[in-house]
N, C-alpha and C positions, 0 to 999 in steps of 0.2 A: 504494500500500500504506500504509494508515494503521495505526499501532500504537495499541492501547488503552493509555491511561495511567491509572494509579491514583494518587490523591492520596497522597503520602507524608507521614505525620504525623511530627512531631519525636520523636526517641528520648529515652528517659529511662534514664540509667545509674545504677546504685547499686553500691557496693562491699559485697561479702559475704564472710564467711569461707567456707572450704571446707565447713564443717559447715552453715552457713546455706544455701548454694547447694544442697547435696545434699538438705537438708530440703525446700526449695521444689520441686526436681525430683521428689522422691518424692511430694509432695502433689499436684503437677500430674499426674503419671502416674496416681496412684490416681483422680483426678477425671476422667481421660481428656482432659485439656486440655494445650495447649502452656503453657510457662512464662508467656509474655505473657498468654495468655487466662486462666490461673489468677490471675495478679496482678491483672488488671482485675476479675475476678470477686470477689476478696477485698477489694480496695481500695475499689471503688465499690459493693459490696453489690448487684450487679445479677445478672440471669440470665447464665449462662455464654454465651460466644459461640456463634453458630449452628454454626460449623464446629469441631467438636471433633476432637481427634486420634484417629485409629484406634488401637484397642488393639493394642499391639505384642506378638507372641508372645514368650515367654521365650527370648531368643536363646541363652543358655547351655544351656538344656535342648535346644533344637533342634540346637545344635552338637554336644552330646553324642550325640544320636540319630543324627546323620549319621555320626559315628565308629563307632557300633555297627552301623549298617546297612552301612557299608563293610566292616567286619570280617566280618559275616555273609556278605556277597556274596563276599568273598575265600575264606572257608571253603567255601562252596558250590562255588566254582570249583575249589578244590583237590580236594574230594571227587569232583567230576565227572571230573576228569582221572585220579585214581587208579582210580576204578571203571571208567572207559572203557578204561584200559590193562590191568586185571587181571580183570575179570569183566563180566557183562552188566549193563546199566544202561538205564533208561528215560530216554534223552537228552531227550526232549520234556518230561518232567516236571521234570527239573532245569533245563532252559532256561526253562520257565515260571516256576519259582521264582526264578531269577536275574532274569527280566524284572520280576517283582513287586517284588523288592528294589530294582532300578534305578528303578522308578516311584516307590516310596516315597522313595528318596533324592532324586529330582528334585523331588518335592513339598515336601520339607523345604527344599531349596536355594532353591526359588522363594519359600517363606514367609520365608526369611531375606533375600531380595533379591539372591541371587547369580545370576550368569548361568550358563547351562548350559555344562558342559565339552564340548569336542570332542576328537576323537582328536589334533588338532594341538596341544592344550594339554599333552599328556604328553611 
């Protein structure tokens, strides 16, 4: 078993204020590059690296959506229980709606990089 080895180049460290660091991070993110790739691009005035960072979805917004989806799912579940106890209900329709909400929540969780929850997690 042979391991592929990559040449490790010497690191360059610089001291930055919190404001300077945040500024570079924001510029790199807007350019779709890692901080190192962005710094090389700016310092050497060359084309950006071939491997650019994938655009990261707005995690705060996705997290907020997960919360909303969870609340909607809980509300649907409560409505289904009440209707099932006190009047006729189309259980299949409510079940389909709950499955749609669960699928939406799972998609958002995947986009955020979280693993799927199982019954054992609760």
